[in-house]
N, C-alpha and C positions, 0 to 999 in steps of 0.2 A: 588366882588373885582372887580376893573377895571385894565385891563391889560395896561401897557405902553409899547412901543415899542422903546427901545433906540436906534435907528439906526444912530445916529450920532456920536459915539465914535470915536476917532481917532484910526487909524490901526496902528498895533505894526511898528516900523520902520524898522524891517528885511523885510515886506512884499513887494514886488513889487508894486509901485504906481497903476499900471493899474490893478491889482487884487485887491484893494480895494474898487472901484467905484462900487456901485450896483444899478443903477436907478431902479426905482419903475416899476415891471414887473410880471406877474403871474408865478405862479409855471410851471415848464415843466412836463407837465403829460400827456403821450401817451393817457391814458384813454380819455382824452378830445377831441384827434384829430378827431372822427365822428363827432362831434358836431360845427366843425369848419364852416361847409356850412351854418348854422344859424347865424354866427357873422357877423355884418356889415363888410363890406372892411376896413374901417377906424380902427374899433378896432381890425379886424385880423391882420393888419400890425403891429399895437402896440403889439399883443400878440406876433407874430413872433420876432419883435425886441428884446422884452424883453427875450424870450426863447434863442436867440442868443448870448445876453448880459450873461445871466446867465452860458451858455455852454462854452463860452470864459474864463470867471471869473473861472470857475472850472477847466478848462484844465491849464490855467497859475499857480493856485496853486497846482495842481499835478504835474506840470513840477518843481516849487520850492521844492517839497517833493522828487521827483526823484533824483534831484540833491545834496541831503543833505548827509554829510559825515559822516558814523557811526550812531551810534545808539542815541547818544547824539544829532546830528544835526538833525537825523529824528523826534525825539521828541520835538525840539525847533521848527521845522517848522511846525508840526501838530498843536502846539499850536497858532503859529502865523496866521496861514491860518484859523483856525476854529475860531479866533476872529475876522479875517476881516470879515469872512463870516455871523456871528452872530451879529457883530456891538458891539461886547464886549470888553472890556479893559484888562481883566485880566484872567489868565487860570491855569489849573492843570492836569496834566496825571500822573498815575501810571501805571507800568506793572506788570504781574504776572509771576513768573517763574513755568516751568513744575513740575509736582509731585504731588503727594497726599496733602501736607501742603504747600498750595500757599499763602504765606503771600506776601502782596504787597511790590514791591522793594521802595527805596526811592524814594518821588515824585519829579517830575520837574515842575518847575513853568514859568509863564510869567506874568511878572508886579509884582512877589512878591520876595521879599528878603528872605535871610535866615532866620531871625526872623519870618517872616509871614510864611513861610512855616513850622516853628518848631511848630506853633500856630495851622496850620491847623492839623498837626500831632496828635495833642493831642487829637482831636476829634474822637471819637468812629466810625469804620468803617461803622458798620450797622445805624449810624444815621446821617452821614456826606454827602459830595457831591456825593459820590459813592454809596449810599446805595441803595442795591437791584441790583448792576449793576456788580459786582465781582463773582458772583455766576452764578446763572443762571438768567439772566434778565428776567423780566415778560412781559405778551404780548405788551405792549408798546415800549419795549426797551429803556426807556430814561429815566431821572429824570428832572423834572421841578419844581422849587421852586420859584413861582414868588414874593414872599415877605418873605425874610429870617426872618425879625422880627415879624410879624404877623401869618405866617403858622402854624398850632398847630401840624403838623406832623414834625416839626424841634426839634432836641433834644435840651436840654438847653445849653450844650457845644457848639454845632454848632451855636445856637443864639447868644452865647456871644462872641465867637471868630469873626462871621461876623460882628457884631456892632463893636468890637475892630477893624478890619480890614477896615470898610466901604465896605462891601458889600451886596448889596441891593438884589440881585436874583441870581438864579444859574441855568444852563442847562449843563445837563450832559448827555454822550454817552456812551454804552459799544464799544470796539475795539474788534471785533471777525472776524474770518474766517470761522466759521463752526460749526460743532456741539460738538466739542472738549472742548467749553466755551471759555469765553473772552479771549483775550491776556491781557487786563488791560482796562483802561476806561480813558475818560477825561471829564472835566468839566471846563465851563467858566462862569465866573462871571461879573454882572452888578453892577455899583455903586448904581442904584437906582432901587427900585422895578418895576418888568415888565417882559416882556417875548418877545423873538425872534417872527416875524410874521410868517405865515405859510410858505413864499417864503422862507425865510432866513432857516427856519428849515429843509426845504426839502433839500436846497443845503449843509447843513453841513452834513445832513445824508448820501448824495450821496458820500460826498467828504470821509467820514469816512469809508465807504465801499469799496471804492478805496484804501484808506489809509493801511487799516487792512493787506492785503498780503505784503505790501512793510514794514511794523512795523514786521510782523513775520519773514521774511528774515533776518532784521537786528538783531532781537532778537537771531534768530538761530546762525548767525555770531559771536555775541557778546559773547555767551554762549560757542560756540567753543574756541573763543580765550581765554577767562577767563581759560577755562580748560586747555590750552595749558600752560599759564602762571603758573598756579598752579602745572603744572607736571616739567616745567623747574625749578621753585623755590625748588620743593621736589628733584631734582637730583644735585643741586646745594650744596657745603659745609656750613652747618650751623653753624660753627665755623672754625677758622683759628689754627692749632697745634703753639702750644709754642715751642721756640727752644732757648736756650740760645745764645746769641749775635745777636740775630734778633728781630726786632719789626714789625709786618705786619699790614696792614688795607687793606680794599677792598670797594670798591662800585660798585653796580650792578644794574642799571636802565633799566629795559625792553622797549621798543619800545611802544608808545601808543597803547592801544588795538586794535583799527581799523586800524593800520599799522603793527601789529606784523607780521613777515613773516621768520624769522629767529632765530638763538638761539647762543647766546656768553656765553662762559663758563670762569670760572677762577678755580685755584686749588691750594693748597699749601700743599705737600707731605712731610711728615718728612721720611726721607729715613733710611736703616739699619745703614748705615755707619756714622751717624750723620751729613750728609749733607742734604740740604732742596733742593726738586724740586718745581720750581714757573712755571706756565703755564697761558696764557689767550688765548682765539681763539674764532673763529666763524665758524659754520656749515653753509654751503650754499647749495641752490637750493633743489631738491626735485623731480623734472621729472613730468610727467604728473598726473593729478588728482588734481591738486593745487585748492584749494576752502577755505571755512570756517574751515576746520578741517586741513590744511596744516600746521599750528602751531604746533598742537600736534605731528604730524610726525617730524618737525623738532625738536621740545623739546626732543622727544624719541631718536632720531639720535644724538642729543649733549649727552645725557646720556651715550650713549654707547662709542661714541668717547671720552669722558673724562673718562670713566671708563677704557677702553682700555688704555689710556695713562698713567693712574695711575699704570697700571700693567707694562707697559713698563718701567716707571721710576724707579720702585723698583727693575726690573731685569738690567737695564743699564742705570741708571741715571745719572751716571757721564758723559756719553757720549750724549749729545744733538742731535748730528747728528742722531746716532742709533735710539733714540727714536723717532724722528720724521718720520725717514725712515720707522720704524716698522708701525708708526701710516698711513702712506701713502700706505702700502701694504695693512692693514686692510680695509682702505676705497675702494680701489679698489675691493676687494674681497667680502665686504658685504653691502657696500652703493655705488653701480655703478653708482646711478644719483645724487649723492652729492660730494662737495669739501669742504674743511675746510683750513682757514687762522690760522696760530699759532706759537707761540713762547714758547719755552721751555728753562728755565735757571736751571742749577744746581749749587748751592751755597754751598759754604764751610763757616761756620759762624766764625769758628776759625781762620782760614788763610783769610779770607774775599776774597776768590778766586771765581771768577763768570764765567762760561764756559755757552754759549748758543747759540742757533741757531734758525732761523726764517723761516716761510714759508709764503710769501707774507703779513705777518701781520706788523703793524706800527714798526718802531725802538723803542726798549726802551730808556728811558731818564734816564742818571746817574747825579745826583744832588750832586754836591760836593760845599767845600768851595769856588771853584774858578767860580762855576756858574752852568750851566746844559748843557750837551750835549748828542748828541744821540750816542747810542752804534748801530753802523751802521752792521747791518745784511747783508748779501749777497742778493742783488735781486733774487727772484725766484719765480715761480708759485706756486698757492695755492696746498695743497696736493690732490691728485686725479684727478689734471687737464690735467697733460701730462702723457705720457707712463712711464716715471721714473721721481722722483723727486730726486734733487741732490741740495746742498749748503753746503758750508764750515762752520764750527763752528768758534765762536769767544771765545777768553779768555782775560780776564782782572782782576787785583787785585783793591779793592776798600779800602779806609781807613775808620776809625774810623768815625762815623757821617754822610757819604754819604748814599745816598737814591737811590734805583733802582726802577723806574717806568715802569710799563708794562700796556700796555691800548690797548681797539681796535678801531676799526675805527669809530666805532659811536662818541667816545669821541672827536677825532681829527675834525670832520666833524661839532662838535658844536662850535667849535672856527672858522672856515671859510666853506664856500662852497667847495671850493677847497680843496682837502686831504693834497697837500704839504704844503699850506700856512696854514691849520688847525695844523699839525703837529708842526711847526714853530712857530706858536703862543702859542702852547702849551707849547713848550720847555722855550719860553720866560716866560711865566706865572709861571711855576717850578722856574726859574731862579729869578723872582721878589719877590717870596713868603719870607715874614718876617722869620728872624733867629729863631724866638720861633716856627713858624709854621713849618720848615723844622725838628725841633727835634723831632715833633709828626706826625707820619705816617699818623695817622687818620685826624688830621686837614690839612695837607696837601691835603688828598684827597677831604675834604671838601673846600679847598681854591681854587683848580684846577676845581672842579664842579662850584664853584660860578662864576669863570672867565669863563667859559663855558657857562652861561646864565641859571645856576640853575639845580635842579636834578628832575625836573618833566619829564615825559615820553615824548621823542620826535618822531622823523621819524626812527630812529635806535636804536637798543639795543646797550648799552655801559658798559664796565667793565673797572675799573682802581683799580690795584694792585700796594701799595707801600710799600717796604720793607727798612727798615733802618738798617744799620750797628752799632750796639752798641759797 
């Protein structure tokens, strides 16, 4: 079989132009250094220039990897740079979770759309592009299939998918940091049969050796944030209690995994005297030791604060100032490195009376037949911030059909970068909601999220709680 060296494939657009040009040069190999005395001066100069070019290219690609944002950005950068160094056009990477049952996570692709990725996922692991690389890699520590259509070692399903996708050759490497086994593996595909030359293969191997520790840290951070999000979700209500005269709906959107740092909460508490306690808020801070596990600490703190607030609501729920005052004392006693913003409202569905108080939380919005207005709570510091929290309560009476909207800062900031402007834009969006949307709190929540840019994870947690008086 004749090897073809497809070195002219265009590099991915995301790769810096300076990092894609690889002029002909030998491999940088320290073993060859003693032999340089036997090399003619002109050839020696060419070799040194080639080694400098390779070193510069490798450095540029590693800088791109170091600047990647989160696990997804790291995987994308690894595929882009590997493709540029190998002269390939498409690629695939999978990661392995820790534990005995190490099933590969969903693959991430370069130059492969969702349908192509789905087709590659149908290839059995033991016969696919990562064959032998996700357990204990063999002595070569790589997989090279120079001709996917003719190599007898290629399984029938992999050959069929390769023909369908126009894949001619495959080069794959494990991503490993030591004796614990690989973190995953990366594969790059050529459109025509062939293989990388020795120099390119050396460069991509060195690149993956340097990339693996960075990937390990990103995987650890990603697992910690996912654990924090799972804990946070388990600590929030799984349903809203029903109460005659009230209809409630909620939306809770966590921050993007790589940005998660705090924990917003919501709660609807059915109180013994047929009133209802409504609350939203956010736990802030955490003190020293912040890192990948900081989100778990914030989620746990949110669970403790929310549980305490429920207890105070049952004991003295008709007095929102007392409820938040008790919560302030708890924070100072048990969470000295944290503070919290919160709003708590006690609602009487039969009389449609609302009593509420807030601690540095965004002002609620009351949506009526005449429009939407803020329920102006007094300006105050977050709970746990000053030596003593004080703020007066607010009382008002709603009409049938009115909707009370409580929300956290994350929602307002989606409407505008400035918090005050975002609150004003949210109020206008509520006022502009069609009449049929106002009749259904769930549709109103969806309407406000859509106006804020959608329900995808963003830079901050957000909570939105809407309650309509029937």
